[in-house]
C-alpha positions in Angstrom: 0.0 0.1 -0.1 1.5 3.2 -1.1 -1.0 5.7 0.1 -1.2 6.7 3.8 -4.8 5.5 4.4 -6.7 2.6 3.0 -10.1 3.4 1.7 -11.6 -0.2 1.5 -14.8 0.1 3.4 -14.5 -3.3 5.0 -11.6 -2.1 7.2 -12.6 -1.5 10.8 -11.9 2.2 10.8 -8.8 2.1 12.9 -5.5 3.6 11.8 -2.5 1.5 12.5 0.6 2.7 14.4 2.7 3.0 11.2 -0.1 5.2 9.5 -0.2 7.4 12.6 3.5 7.9 12.6 4.0 8.4 9.0 6.5 11.1 8.1 4.7 12.1 5.0 3.8 15.8 5.3 0.2 16.8 5.5 -0.1 18.2 2.1 0.9 14.6 0.8 -1.0 12.9 3.5 -4.4 14.5 2.4 -3.8 14.4 -1.3 -2.6 11.0 -1.9 -4.7 7.7 -1.8 -3.5 4.2 -2.6 -5.2 2.6 -5.8 -9.1 1.8 -5.1 -9.5 -1.5 -6.8 -12.9 -1.7 -4.9 -14.1 1.3 -6.8 -12.4 0.6 -9.9 -9.7 2.8 -9.5 -11.9 6.0 -8.9 -9.7 9.0 -7.3 -12.8 10.3 -5.4 -14.5 8.0 -2.8 -18.3 7.4 -4.1 -21.0 8.7 -2.0 -22.8 5.8 -0.4 -26.0 7.6 -0.4 -28.1 4.6 1.3 -29.6 4.0 4.5 -29.2 0.3 4.9 -27.1 -2.5 3.6 -28.5 -5.9 2.6 -26.8 -9.3 2.9 -26.8 -12.4 0.5 -27.3 -14.8 3.3 -28.6 -14.7 7.0 -25.2 -16.0 8.2 -23.5 -13.0 6.5 -26.3 -10.8 8.2 -25.9 -12.3 11.6 -22.1 -11.8 11.5 -22.4 -8.3 10.6 -24.7 -7.7 13.1 -22.5 -9.4 15.8 -19.8 -7.0 15.0 -22.0 -3.8 14.4 -19.5 -1.3 15.9 -17.6 -1.7 12.5 -19.7 -3.2 10.2 -21.9 -1.9 7.6 -25.6 -2.5 8.5 -27.2 0.9 8.8 -25.9 4.2 8.0 -26.8 5.7 11.6 -23.9 3.2 12.6 -21.4 3.2 9.7 -21.1 4.2 6.2 -18.3 3.7 3.9 -17.9 7.3 2.8 -17.9 8.7 6.2 -15.6 5.7 7.4 -13.0 7.1 4.7 -13.2 10.7 6.3 -13.0 9.2 9.7 -9.8 7.3 9.0 -8.3 10.2 7.2 -8.9 12.8 10.0 -7.6 10.2 12.8 -4.5 9.6 10.7 -3.9 13.4 10.2 -4.5 14.4 13.7 -2.4 11.3 15.0 -5.1 9.5 16.6 -6.3 5.8 16.5 -9.9 6.3 15.5 -12.5 8.9 14.8 -16.1 9.4 14.5 -17.8 12.2 12.4 -21.0 13.9 13.5 -23.7 16.3 12.2 -22.1 19.2 13.7 -19.3 20.3 16.1 -21.9 20.7 18.9 -23.1 17.0 18.4 -19.3 15.8 18.8 -18.8 17.9 21.7 -22.1 17.0 23.5 -21.8 13.4 22.8 -18.2 13.4 23.9 -19.0 15.1 27.3 -22.1 13.0 28.0 -20.1 9.9 27.5 -17.6 10.8 30.1 -19.6 12.2 32.9 -22.5 10.9 35.2 -24.7 12.4 37.7 -22.7 13.9 40.7 -19.6 14.3 38.6 -17.5 17.6 38.4 -16.0 19.3 35.2 -13.2 21.9 35.0 -13.8 24.0 31.8 -11.8 27.1 30.5 -13.8 30.3 31.1 -13.5 31.5 27.3 -14.9 28.3 26.2 -17.2 28.4 23.0 -20.6 29.8 23.9 -22.7 26.8 23.0 -20.3 24.4 24.9 -20.6 26.6 27.8 -24.4 26.6 27.5 -24.3 22.9 27.4 -22.4 22.8 30.6 -24.5 25.3 32.5 -28.1 25.0 31.2 -28.3 21.2 30.3 -26.0 19.2 32.5 -26.9 21.0 35.6 -30.4 19.1 35.3 -28.7 15.9 35.7 -26.4 16.7 38.7 -23.4 17.6 36.8 -21.4 20.6 37.9 -19.0 22.7 36.1 -16.3 25.3 37.4 -14.9 27.7 34.8 -11.4 28.9 35.3 -8.7 31.1 33.5 -7.2 28.7 31.1 -3.9 30.5 31.1 -3.6 29.9 34.9 -2.6 26.4 35.7 -2.9 27.2 39.4 -6.5 28.3 38.7 -7.1 24.8 37.2 -5.4 23.0 40.0 -7.3 25.0 42.6 -10.8 24.1 41.0 -10.0 20.4 41.3 -12.6 18.5 43.5 -12.6 14.7 44.5 -15.4 14.2 42.1 -13.6 16.0 39.0 -13.9 13.7 36.0 -13.2 15.9 33.2 -10.9 18.9 32.3 -12.3 20.6 29.1 -9.9 22.7 27.2 -10.0 25.0 24.3 -6.5 26.2 22.8 -6.4 28.6 21.5 -9.9 30.0 22.7 -11.8 31.9 19.8 -12.5 35.3 21.3 -9.5 36.6 23.0 -7.2 33.7 21.8 -6.1 32.5 25.2 -3.8 29.2 25.3 -3.6 26.4 27.9 -0.5 24.6 28.8 -1.6 21.1 27.3 1.1 19.1 28.8 0.8 20.5 32.1 -3.1 20.1 31.9 -2.9 16.5 30.9 -0.4 15.8 33.7 -2.7 17.2 36.3 -5.8 15.6 35.0 -3.9 12.3 35.0 -3.0 12.5 38.5 -6.5 12.8 39.6 -7.9 10.3 37.4 -9.7 12.7 35.1 -10.3 12.7 31.3 -8.9 15.5 29.2 -10.7 16.8 25.9 -9.8 19.7 23.8 -11.7 21.7 21.2 -8.8 22.0 18.7 -10.7 23.6 15.8 -8.7 26.9 15.7 -5.3 24.9 15.2 -6.6 22.3 12.9 -5.1 18.8 12.8 -2.3 20.5 10.8 -1.0 22.9 13.3 -1.3 21.2 16.6 -1.3 17.7 17.9 -2.9 17.4 21.4 -2.1 13.8 21.6 1.6 14.4 21.8 0.9 16.3 24.9 -1.1 13.6 26.6 -4.7 14.8 25.8 -7.5 12.0 25.7 -9.9 13.5 23.3 -9.5 16.0 20.3 -12.6 17.5 18.9 -13.1 19.7 15.8 -15.7 21.6 14.1 -15.3 20.5 10.4 -17.6 23.7 9.5 -14.6 25.6 9.8 -11.2 25.2 8.1 -11.6 21.5 7.4 -14.6 21.8 5.4 -13.1 25.3 4.1 -15.7 26.3 1.8 -18.7 27.3 4.2 -21.0 24.9 2.6 -21.1 22.1 5.2 -21.8 21.8 9.3 -19.9 18.8 10.9 -17.9 17.7 13.7 -15.5 14.9 14.8 -14.2 13.4 17.8 -10.7 11.6 17.8 -9.1 9.5 20.4 -7.8 6.0 21.2 -9.6 3.0 19.7 -10.7 2.0 23.1 -12.2 5.4 23.9 -14.0 5.9 20.5 -15.2 2.3 20.6 -16.8 2.7 24.0 -18.6 5.8 22.8 -19.5 4.3 19.5 -21.3 1.5 21.2 -23.6 3.8 23.5 -23.8 7.6 22.8 -22.9 7.7 19.3 -25.6 5.3 18.3 -28.3 6.4 20.7 -28.1 10.1 20.4 -28.0 9.7 16.6 -26.2 12.9 15.6 -24.5 11.5 12.6 -22.7 13.0 9.6 -24.4 12.4 6.3 -22.4 10.7 3.4 -22.9 13.8 1.3 -21.6 16.1 4.0 -18.6 13.7 4.4 -17.9 13.7 0.7 -17.7 17.6 1.0 -15.6 17.5 3.9 -13.2 15.2 2.4 -13.0 17.5 -0.7 -12.1 20.5 1.8 -9.6 18.5 3.7 -7.5 17.8 0.6 -6.6 21.5 0.3 -6.5 22.1 4.0 -2.6 22.4 4.3 -2.3 24.6 1.3 -5.2 26.8 2.4 -3.5 27.3 5.9 -0.1 27.9 4.5 -1.6 31.0 2.9 -3.9 32.1 5.4 -1.4 31.9 8.3 0.7 34.6 6.2 -2.4 36.6 5.5 -3.6 36.8 8.7 -0.4 37.7 10.3 0.0 40.5 7.7 -3.3 42.0 8.6 -2.9 41.4 12.2 0.5 43.3 12.2 -1.0 46.2 10.4 -3.8 46.5 13.0 -1.2 46.8 15.5 -0.1 50.2 14.1 -3.8 51.6 14.1 -4.6 54.3 16.5 -8.0 53.0 17.6 -6.5 49.4 18.4 -5.6 48.9 21.9 -4.7 45.3 21.5 -4.6 42.5 19.0 -5.2 39.0 20.2 -3.2 36.6 17.8 -1.1 33.8 19.3 1.2 34.1 16.2 2.3 37.7 17.1 5.2 38.3 19.3 3.3 40.7 21.4 1.0 37.9 22.4 1.5 37.1 26.2 1.6 33.5 25.4 3.6 33.5 22.1 6.3 31.3 23.5 3.7 28.7 24.7 2.1 28.9 21.3 5.5 28.3 19.5 6.0 25.3 21.8 2.8 23.6 21.3 1.7 24.7 17.6 3.7 24.6 14.3 2.0 27.5 13.0 -1.1 29.8 13.3 -4.5 30.0 11.5 -6.2 33.3 10.6 -8.8 34.0 13.2 -8.0 36.7 15.7 -9.4 39.7 17.5 -8.5 43.1 18.4 -9.8 45.3 21.3 -10.6 49.1 21.3 -11.7 51.7 23.7 -14.5 52.5 21.0 -17.9 51.3 21.9 -19.6 48.4 19.9 -22.1 50.8 18.2 -19.1 52.8 16.6 -17.4 49.5 15.6 -20.5 48.1 14.0 -20.8 51.2 11.9 -17.1 50.7 11.0 -17.8 47.0 10.1 -20.6 48.3 8.0 -18.2 50.3 5.9 -16.1 47.3 5.2 -16.5 46.0 1.8 -14.3 42.8 1.6 -15.3 41.4 5.3 -18.7 40.1 5.5 -20.7 40.3 8.6 -21.3 36.7 10.0 -20.6 34.1 12.5 -18.3 31.1 11.9 -15.1 30.9 10.1 -12.7 28.7 8.0 -14.2 29.3 4.4 -13.0 31.3 1.7 -14.5 34.5 2.5 -13.2 37.1 5.2 -15.6 37.8 8.1 -16.1 40.4 11.0 -18.1 40.3 14.2 -18.3 43.0 16.7 -19.1 42.1 20.5 -18.1 42.5 24.2 -14.9 42.0 25.7 -14.7 38.3 27.2 -14.9 37.0 30.9 -12.8 39.1 33.2 -13.4 42.3 31.1 -16.8 43.3 32.2 -15.5 46.5 33.8 -13.4 47.4 30.9 -14.7 50.0 28.5 -14.7 49.3 24.8 -15.5 46.5 22.4 -13.9 43.3 21.0 -13.8 42.7 17.0 -13.0 39.5 15.8 -11.8 39.1 12.2 -11.4 36.1 10.0 -9.1 36.6 7.2 -9.9 34.3 4.3 -8.3 33.5 0.8 -8.5 37.3 -0.4 -5.3 39.2 -1.0 -4.2 40.7 2.3 -3.3 43.9 0.9 -6.8 44.4 -0.5 -8.1 43.7 3.1 -5.8 46.2 4.7 -6.9 48.9 2.2 -10.5 47.9 3.2 -9.7 48.4 6.8 -8.0 51.8 6.2 -11.0 53.2 4.3 -13.5 51.9 6.9 -11.4 53.5 9.6 -11.2 56.9 8.2 -14.2 58.0 9.8 -13.4 56.8 13.3 -13.0 59.5 15.8 -9.4 58.8 16.6 -6.0 60.4 16.5 -2.9 59.0 15.0 -0.5 57.1 17.1 
């Protein structure tokens, strides 16, 4: 087999150790497949757009049903098109096995529910993705699961939050409003010492720029709606971990909650994955170019981008990540109303949530936790595939009417 990942749908979905440690660079890994004899040499996996799979004999049916966790019986459980994407993502992230979901939140909620019970306690970073926070505070509290939110940049704060019933440490590094990092190795050691599971939302860094498994993290989550999909035309999520952990979740929460990815979405995600390393290479440089320009503007108090030397955790970012993506924010003393009018004047940044596609985006909001008494607003920018100089000129023209003086 020349390619890094087999595509035969009869395989069990687990990547072997040689595949996970393959030294092939990510661009080659996502672009190259071995010859697919099963599908007559097709260079793109066919879309298995069927709900069920039938069998020639009852003996075959019974055998498949007995091993339903990896057999193709019903698409709510397994589907060959989805399976290929799962294997590719597991290998690219350096995990053993993956399961794809209908959305990032489907992956997050399934993963969390699979690892806590009534009476358990969770430690979570306080700048976590909003819907994740809502799941922890508004949903899990109904079932007797408590969460303590902590400053993720402080290992001491995380350690101080530990209780006898702490079962999960939930991380997001970097976070996606003020782009705060956590020391992954230190968090993993702490969790391991108290018998807790570690889980991280790795969406910002993608599998190409950060491998939490190398730091001892148990589960890695991604929203595939962002960089992995890359075209703003799918919603999806993935959970990656050891084969033991994923098989455990697959046998229960995955099948029972039913938040599966469709074969068509998997095909679109696979298409996006093929170009992920190339897009990130351009977007890293474009994002840094725009971020550095913003640092020079008089109305900008602070730019939150882990790739900038001015970021307070820049050295940690260099240790944990091999690069940076192109979503970042800046803080300003100007009120949100003024910055929303500024956003209205932008021509190449579209106003909208999410990120990771071809189009540049802007949102304006409040400063994050701990900044409640600080005046001003937080502007989040996503730099897409446009020419960064065009984006800078756009920022300049939109800024001309702001009531600020030169630095």
